[in-house]
N, C-alpha and C positions, 0 to 999 in steps of 0.2 A: 857161867856169862862174868862176862866183867859187866857190876856192877857203879863202876865208875862210871863208863859210858851213857852224856845223852844225847836220844839222836832225836830226831824230827823228824817227820813225813811232812812236806806238804803238798796239798792235790786241787788242782783252781777247779772250781766249780762248774758243769756246762763252757767248757771250757770256750769250745768257738762257736756258739749263742754269748757266752757272756760277754764275749768283747767285743761281740755286734753291738748288742743292747748298751756294752763301753760308747763306744764313736757315733753310737745315733739314741741319742736317750726317749726319740718315740718311741722306738720296739721297750724301752720298758715296761713291763707285769705285760709285755705282749706274750702270745708265744710265739718260739721262734723257730726256724728249724735249716738246720743249715745240712749241705747237703746237693742244695740245686734247685730245677723248679720243679712245681708240680706234676708237670707236664712230660717230666725227663724219667730217665731209664737211669735206675740210677739209688740211690740206699740213701738214710738218714744216716749222717756223719756224726752230730748229735744234736739234740734238743731241748732247751732250753727247759726250766724245773714249772714252768709255764706250761711247758705242750705235755710235755711230763706227763703233768697232772688228766691228763685229756685224755695222753693211751699210746703214744706216739713213745715209740723207744729207738734206741739207736742197730740200724741193720734193718728194717723196716723201709721193704718200700715207698720210695716217693708219692707212687699217687695210692698208697694201702693209708702214709700218713695224713691225707689230702681226708679218704674220706673221713678221717678215726673225729680228725681237727679240723673243717674247713676253717674257719677261722686263722690260722696260723700263717706266720710270715713268712714264705721259705727263699734263702737264699743259696748263692755258689759259693761262698764264703773267700776271705781273701787271703791267703797266708801273707801275705807281708805287713797284715795286721795283727796276726797272733804273732808273729812271732817279735815285733815291736811292740807289744805288749809282753810275751815273756824274755826279753831287754832289761823292763824295768823293774820283773820279781827279781830277775839275778841283781842287778844292781841291790834292790832289798834287802835280797836276802842276803847279800857278800856283807852289808856293814854290821851284823852281829855277830860274822863268825866265815873266816876264810875257805871252812869245810865245806864245801858246799859240792853235790856231784847234781846236775842238772838231769834227770836221764831222759828227760822229755822238754814240751816247748811251755810245758802247764804242769810238771811232776820232780820235784827233788828233795833230795836227802840233804839235812844238813846234822853237821855232829858239832855238837853243843860242849861238848866234855871239858874244851882246852879251856872256853870262855863265857863258863855259867857263872867265876867267879865276877863278873862283873855288870852283872845283872840279880833283879834279887827273886827270880825262878828266870823255868825253862818256859811253865804255862805267861806268866808275864810278855815274854817273847814275843810266845805265838799268839798272843793282843797285837803288843805292837807289830808282829808286821800283819798281823787281820787288816787292823786301822789302815794301813802305810799304804796297803797294794789297796785294797778300796779308795782311799782318797786319791792317789794317781791313777787307776786304770777305768776305776767302775763295776769291777772284778773282786768278787766273793773270794775264797777259800779253807777246805778242811786240812786241820793239822792234827797229826796225830805223835804223843812224845812218849816213848821208850827207851829202854838199852842197849835196845838194837834194830838192827833196819829191819827186820820184819816183825815187828811187833808195829813201831811204828807207823808201815805201813797201813797192816790190819785195821789199826790204829783207826787213820784217817779217813776211811772206808764209811764211820759207825752212826757219822752225826754229821750225814750230808743236805742240805746244803750249812757251811760257814760253823762248822763245829770245833771246837775243842775237844782232845780223849787223851790225858793221862793215865797212863803204867806206871805206877810204881814198883821200882826196883825189888824182887823177888817175889810179888802181885803176875807173872808175865801168864804161866799154865793156870790159874785162877782166873784169868782176863781171857783162855782161851778157850775153854774147858767148854760151854755148851754153844762157842759158837759152831757153821756148817764147816762140814772140811773143805768143802770150796773157798771156806777163804784161803785156805792157805794158797801158796804162791803152788804152780808144781802140779795142782789137785785140776784136771781139764776132765772131760764130756767122758769118755773113756773111763779116765780114772777113777771120777766120781761113781760110774755106775758097777764100774769093780768090788769099789770100798763097799757100799752099799751093798751090796750079792752077801759080804760080808758082815751087814748087817750093823757097818761102820757108820754111822751118821756126824757124830760129833765131832770137832779136835779136841776134846777129854779122850773120847774111845782110840782115836786112832795115837792118841799117844800110848796110854797101857798095851798096845802088842810089841808083844820084843821088836829087837831092834831088823833080826835078820828076816824075820815074817816079812818087813816093808822092804826089804835088800828080794828078796826072791820075787814077787808080784814087783816090781815098777826098779830092780835093776839098783846104781851108785844114785837115782835120780830117787828113788824110796829109801836109803838112807837120809838124807836131805830131806826131805816133809818130816819123815822121823823127828828131824832134828827141829827143824822148824814146829812139827806139836809140840813141840815140848820147852817153848821160845825160846831154842839156841840160835842162833845166827852170830857168828864172829868177820860178818863181810863186812869192810870198814869202810867208810862212806871214803869215797873219791874225788879230791877237785879234777872235775870234768872240762878238759880244756879240747877243742877242736884242730885238728892242722888245720891250718890255712892251705896245704898244696897235699895229697901224694901220687907220686907218678914212678912208674914203671919206664926201663930205658936201660940199653942195650947195642954193645958196637956188634958186626958182623966178624969174623974170623977170619971171615973171606968177601971182599963187597962182595955186591950181588945184584943184577940186575935182575931175578928172574920175581917177578911181582908179585909167585904163590907164596915163594919163603918170605914176603918184605908179609902178606898181608895174615899169611899166618903165624910171624913174630906180634903182629899188633893183635894181631885174637887170644894170642897165648899172654901178650901182657894186662891185657883185659878182663882174663879171670883171674892173673892175681889181685890185682887190683880192687874187684868184685866183691872176691874173699873177706882182703883185710878189713873194704868198707864193711862188710856184714859181719866180718869178729868184735867187729870198734860199735856195732849200731849207729854204721852211719851212712846217710847217702848225698849224691854227690847234685850239683847243679850246671857245673860247665868241663870241658872237656873236651880238652888240647892235644894234638896230633904234631910232632918235632920227627923228623926227616934229615938228616944230615948224609952228604958226598962222598964221594973219594977226596974234594983237591975242597975238603971241608967250610965248603957251602952247605947255606941248608935255609929250609924252611919248616916254619913255625906256624902252628892257626888258631883257633881256638871258635868252641862255637856254644854257646847257650844250651840246651839241654827242655825239651819243651816241659816236664816233670824233672822234679827227683831222683835220682834212683838209686839200686846201689847193684841192680842187677849184668851181670857179666853179659848178654849177651845184645843187653840195652847196648850198654858204655860199649861194644864191639860195631854195633849201626853205625853208630855217632864215629866212631873212628872212619872204616867205612867209610862212610859219605863225608869227610875231611879231609880224604887221606886222595879220594875217587876224582874232587873238584881243581887240587893241586894238576900242575901246569909241572907234570915232572923232567925236568933235563932229560939227555942222551948222554946222563953219566950214573959211571955203580953206587948203588946207595950201601954205604959203609954203617950206616946209625940208626934206630928211632926209633922214638920216647910214647910214651902215654902219659897226658897227667889229668887230674883233674881237679877242683877245687870248688870256690862254693862249696865249703862242706858242714853242715848241722848234724843233726839227733837223728833220728826215727822218730816218729811225731805222729805217722798217721793209723789211723784207725782200722781192722781188722772185721772181714765180716766175711762169708762164709765160701759163697759162690763166687767173688767178684777176682774181677784179672789179677791184680794184685796180689792177694791171698794164694794165684795159685802158681805165680810165681815166687814169694813166701817161697812155701813151702816143697818145691821142686830145688830152687837156691840148699833151702834148708839140709836135706834130703844128699846131696851132689855135694855139699860141703861134710856130709858126715859119712861119707866114702872118702872121702878125703882125706879126713883123719883123722882114722881107722888103717885106711891103707893106704897113705901116700898120695899127693897132689894129683898123681901120674893116673891114676885107676880109675877118671874120667876127665875125659878130656875133647871135647869140641875138634868132630871130624879133619878139619881143615886146617890144624895145627897142629896131626898129626902130618904136613906135609915136612917139618923141621926135623923130623927125625931122619930128614936124608942128608942131614949136617951135623948134627948136633947126637950127644950120647943123651942115654933120659937115664935116669936116679928116680926112687919112688918117690922123691920129693922135688924133684922138675929136671929139665933140660938140663945139660952140664954147657951152658951159654957164656960170655965170652963177660959180662955182669952180673955181679957176682946175688944183685938185686932181685934180679930171677931167680932164686927160688926162696921167697919171703912171700 
């Protein structure tokens, strides 16, 4: 491991609830539940520490949270508030280093390696950041400091709320040894049960396993987990810059008036955009459709989506609605395009049985199949209309625009 690295992980404490308490000082010190009203079907997205002390947990049904903590204040939540506070976080972090990777609205890595000579110590920077964030937003943050991302991330979760945990260089394995195995990234419920069957309960025990055993148990991911258990992580802190727009478009080799071909192409473009968004862990809030005719006149329209998405079927549903509202001319179509904008990082809570998680699981399986066998291994049926016009290869239809193979 490169001992010259100094990586900080910053995680806001009970973020949604803390932001609500920051915007409304009357809520401070009170149990706050974000996710909806107590009479709604749904689950708790975030609970303040006052609510957690009374037994409310993330993922708990709202009616159950009401029974556990009758005095709690239930709020639907306001995304714009959370995004505004996140932008303040970013401004504060970037004052100390340009090497900042924002992984969600409330979660970021900072690489201080090249800037540490400007400050008394990494812990001094952590304290200053805590003070500035609290002063500007009323939100507390917990901070972990270590020689790499995985050590910093684990450290940031150990003394919540408002803690600072620093792991000195060379002490990574000692720091990890007595922690439960599920503190490691990549250890979910099933992996934890498999390790428990082998009497592997602590990270230190896992680190002593031969690398080959972890590879046999969990494949390539097992080797990654094994390295994490030994305190090793070479992944860099990359400054995360969200694109303003992602688009996919193509011109037909022959102008067409066949609406099945046009819609099939729109769906194919949405499949491509959805995969790109998911690869980058992004979601979008606006979608646009462009149609160009044989005489080069065109229609372009866009709409705000009901909620932020990266699910290909939802993208195509919005694109199809926009297309159907167009008053098409009696002229052949030569070019179509789809674009998405208002792009941001994925930042929703995952719940075991909610619709978002089901869609995410389906998308994950589809993306894995495509990564292994090629993009064309699995496609919506309507896009097969394109087979009448275009040649297929494993990575996509051979269309006029090479963007469609991305």
